[in-house]
C-alpha positions in Angstrom: 101.2 64.9 44.0 99.9 65.0 40.2 99.7 61.9 38.1 101.0 63.6 35.1 104.6 63.7 34.7 106.8 66.8 34.4 108.3 65.3 30.7 104.6 64.6 29.9 103.4 68.0 31.0 106.2 69.3 28.8 105.2 67.9 26.1 101.6 68.8 26.3 102.5 72.2 26.5 104.9 72.2 23.4 102.5 70.5 21.4 99.7 72.5 22.3 101.5 76.0 21.8 102.8 74.8 18.6 99.3 73.8 17.3 97.7 76.9 18.4 100.5 79.3 17.0 100.3 77.4 13.8 104.4 76.6 13.6 105.5 74.5 10.9 107.1 71.0 12.4 110.4 72.4 10.5 110.3 75.6 12.6 109.3 73.9 16.2 113.2 73.2 17.1 113.7 76.8 17.7 111.2 76.6 20.5 112.4 75.1 24.3 111.3 74.7 27.5 112.5 77.2 29.4 110.9 76.1 32.8 108.4 74.0 34.5 107.0 74.1 37.9 104.4 72.5 39.9 101.3 74.5 41.6 99.6 72.9 44.1 98.1 69.4 43.1 96.0 70.2 40.2 98.3 71.5 37.1 101.7 72.7 36.0 103.0 76.0 34.9 105.3 75.2 31.6 107.1 78.5 30.4 108.3 78.1 26.4 110.6 80.4 24.9 112.5 80.8 21.5 116.3 80.4 22.1 118.1 83.8 22.1 114.9 85.8 22.5 113.8 87.3 25.9 110.1 86.1 25.0 107.9 83.2 26.3 104.6 82.0 26.7 103.4 80.5 29.7 100.8 77.7 30.1 98.7 75.7 32.7 98.8 72.2 32.1 96.2 70.5 34.4 96.7 67.3 35.7 94.9 65.4 32.8 97.3 66.5 30.4 94.9 69.2 29.2 96.3 73.0 28.5 94.7 75.9 29.8 93.9 77.8 26.1 94.1 81.1 28.1 97.9 81.3 28.1 100.2 84.3 28.8 102.5 86.0 26.3 105.4 88.1 28.2 108.1 89.8 27.0 110.3 93.1 28.0 110.4 94.1 24.3 108.5 97.4 23.3 105.8 97.4 20.9 107.5 97.6 17.6 110.7 96.5 18.7 111.4 93.3 16.1 115.5 94.0 15.0 116.1 90.8 16.8 113.6 88.5 14.9 115.6 89.1 11.6 117.4 85.5 11.9 114.6 83.8 12.3 112.3 81.9 10.0 109.2 84.3 8.6 106.7 82.6 10.5 108.5 82.7 14.2 108.9 86.4 13.4 105.4 87.2 12.6 104.1 85.2 15.3 106.1 86.9 17.9 105.8 90.5 16.3 101.9 90.1 16.8 102.6 89.0 20.2 104.5 91.8 20.9 102.4 94.3 19.6 99.2 93.0 21.7 101.5 92.5 24.9 100.0 95.4 27.6 103.1 95.9 29.9 
């Protein structure tokens, strides 16, 4: 059993992703935890998304509270499809557009 709680894993993952993507504090409320699951006894897998979008980031949070810097972005949206981003703050739209462009599905 992991000593790190689910709540702490979620906080670690969210803090790590917001910092890594350089999301301004004012825009961080657009992001939420979609799912968290324990995998084995050493880490959690935490999925983070933006409300209303199908995209998500999948992070591993180790029992130490550290996040693996090699997280995954997944999206069913094709490269160049960004009409669904018009209602979001500019920085969030740019980040998701770049992630979708680099997403090889």
